[in-house]
Phi, psi and omega in degrees: 000140178234132178281134180242356187223118183287351183255000184257040183299315181301312181296324182293322178294320178298316182291326178295315179299316182297316178297316180299313178296318184293316179287323183064027180209184185277104173280163169244164191213135171252110180269098189291355179230009176053043186255343193256128173260105185250012183297327177289348177256013175086009179274148177233144178289126175274309179195165175240135185220162180228148172279141178230161185217142175225138177297156181304143181285320174060024180238161177301146182293138168252156184278140172262104189303127175087354183273148178211154179280133176285123190232358178217166188296326178299310180297322177299318177299318176297317177303312182295321179300315178296318179302314180294319178298333182278357173126017176301140176280358189250136172272337180285155173286125186258331191250095180290151180300341179299334179302329185294338180264359176286124188289339187256016181223130174235141176245131181238148174218151171268115189285142171253002183096326178237002180180210180225146175246003174199162181186169176200166174242136181236129179227149182246139168242185184293335184240346181215167171243126180264145174234128184211178179049039178284131179213161175205138180277341187229312190231084192299312184299316179293327178295319178295318179300314182294317178302318180291319177300314181294318181299320184295340184233002180298321183240304183203127173286359181261009179253138173293157179260142169233152177207173182218119181201183183207168172061217182305321181295321178294319179298320179291322175299322179288330172295332180277001176110356175288154176237148175292142176275079187291341180291346175277359178092211185290166174300152174293145169251126178249128188230157172222158187255133171074018180247136185271087175262145180276000000 
């Protein structure tokens, strides 16, 4: 569940209770405005993250050394194993091979010859290019720089870039020229119910 209105807190509490009862399990929630106090309902904060924006690069593409587009299911399996090793919270397979045929989505990885040690996903909408799922097993700042470079030229250097991140990755994106989208308000809070996170 994702909150979309900073002024609808009362209605959101009703919907959260309804969803929790209907699912009968631990739902997760993205509070896009950091407005909800759900500790009394057994929710715990998983992480806080921010949307970021960068103006179009508008420059000729430079190469991101060693990176390639993932184009088949075998390569996608190797990419997802590396993504999980880098800290994904999911044991399940999240990225089906059908994604590889989506014209507005590219998956990139930095090849090690037998797998990948960094990667990202780039997707295009009508007005922006999104960069997400950036990971690296060894060198986060260079991997983030390469991911942004790939995103800036995967579809069009004339479209602005958007991303969503936290922690060190967010700090590095800000160093690369992204700005927080403060017009959306406070950072997102992502919560889950009944899970013991420290």
